[in-house]
C-alpha positions in Angstrom: 154.5 144.3 57.7 151.5 143.7 55.5 150.1 141.0 57.7 150.6 143.3 60.8 148.7 146.1 59.1 145.8 143.7 58.3 145.7 142.5 61.8 145.6 146.0 63.2 142.8 147.1 60.9 140.9 143.9 61.8 141.2 144.7 65.4 140.2 148.3 64.9 137.2 147.3 62.7 136.0 144.7 65.3 136.0 147.4 67.9 134.2 150.1 65.7 130.4 149.7 65.7 130.0 152.9 63.7 132.1 151.6 60.7 130.3 148.3 61.0 126.9 150.1 60.9 128.1 152.0 57.8 128.4 148.5 56.3 132.1 149.1 55.5 134.0 146.1 53.9 137.8 146.3 54.0 139.0 145.3 50.6 142.8 145.9 50.9 145.2 147.1 53.4 148.8 148.0 53.3 150.8 150.2 55.7 149.7 153.6 55.0 146.9 152.8 52.5 143.6 150.9 52.3 140.6 150.4 50.1 137.1 150.2 51.6 133.6 149.6 50.1 130.2 150.4 51.3 126.6 150.6 49.9 124.5 153.7 50.6 121.2 152.8 52.4 117.9 154.6 52.7 118.6 155.7 56.4 121.7 157.5 55.2 119.9 160.0 53.0 119.2 163.7 53.8 116.2 165.9 53.1 117.2 166.2 49.4 117.1 162.4 49.0 120.9 162.2 48.5 123.4 160.7 51.0 124.1 163.0 53.9 127.5 164.6 53.7 128.4 163.0 57.1 128.1 159.6 55.4 130.9 160.1 52.9 132.8 162.0 55.6 132.6 159.2 58.0 133.4 156.7 55.3 136.6 158.6 54.4 137.4 159.1 58.1 137.4 155.3 58.7 139.7 155.0 55.7 142.0 157.6 57.2 142.1 155.7 60.5 142.8 152.3 59.0 145.5 153.6 56.6 147.3 155.8 59.2 147.4 153.0 61.9 148.6 150.4 59.5 152.2 151.2 60.3 151.8 149.9 63.8 152.0 153.3 65.5 148.7 154.5 67.0 147.5 157.5 65.1 144.4 159.8 65.6 142.9 162.5 63.3 143.8 166.0 64.3 142.4 167.9 61.2 140.4 166.8 58.1 138.2 168.2 55.5 136.1 167.0 52.5 135.0 168.3 49.1 131.7 166.8 47.9 131.8 166.7 44.1 128.7 164.8 43.0 125.6 163.7 44.8 125.5 160.2 46.1 122.3 158.2 45.9 120.6 155.4 47.7 122.1 152.1 46.3 125.3 153.6 45.2 128.3 151.5 46.0 131.2 153.6 47.1 134.9 152.8 47.2 137.4 154.9 49.4 141.0 154.7 48.4 143.4 156.1 51.0 146.8 157.4 49.9 149.5 158.3 52.3 151.0 161.7 51.0 153.5 162.2 53.9 154.4 160.2 57.1 156.8 161.7 59.5 157.7 160.9 63.1 154.6 162.6 64.5 152.5 163.8 61.6 150.9 161.9 58.7 149.0 163.5 55.7 146.4 161.4 53.8 144.1 161.8 50.8 141.1 159.7 50.4 139.3 159.6 47.0 135.8 158.3 47.0 134.3 157.0 43.8 130.9 155.4 43.0 130.3 152.2 41.1 130.8 154.1 37.8 134.2 155.2 39.0 133.0 158.8 39.1 134.8 160.9 41.7 132.2 161.9 44.3 134.3 163.3 47.1 138.0 164.1 48.0 139.0 164.0 51.8 142.2 165.1 53.3 143.3 164.3 56.8 146.3 164.9 59.1 146.9 162.5 61.9 149.1 162.6 65.0 151.2 159.5 65.4 151.7 158.8 69.1 154.5 157.0 70.7 152.1 154.1 71.5 152.1 151.1 69.3 149.6 148.4 68.5 150.4 145.1 70.3 150.9 142.2 68.1 
């Protein structure tokens, strides 16, 4: 099951130019969970000189996608939200840790905690996914 989850996430990542542009590195994958890393670059900053909120949102959204598809059922986001708790600066290295809170036949609920290199919590993301009847081929 673990190897299948890793293969699915690898396939997803290979077909995901946006996650690649973000510079996401997949550190760990299990069915229903994953840990990702990325470094904030200058072109990711907003007019305040901090990371644009869409960067951490997108980072967490990738973690949601990878974690929720790791079971082998194709899953897509249907609702999500984020709370930005601390500013993120250029050069910060972020970790996103996805946790599965609930997985049912059709709906899954996930929480993604994003911390910086000092282990400070910078954002919390929650997302619901719809789990379709389609599966990832081996």
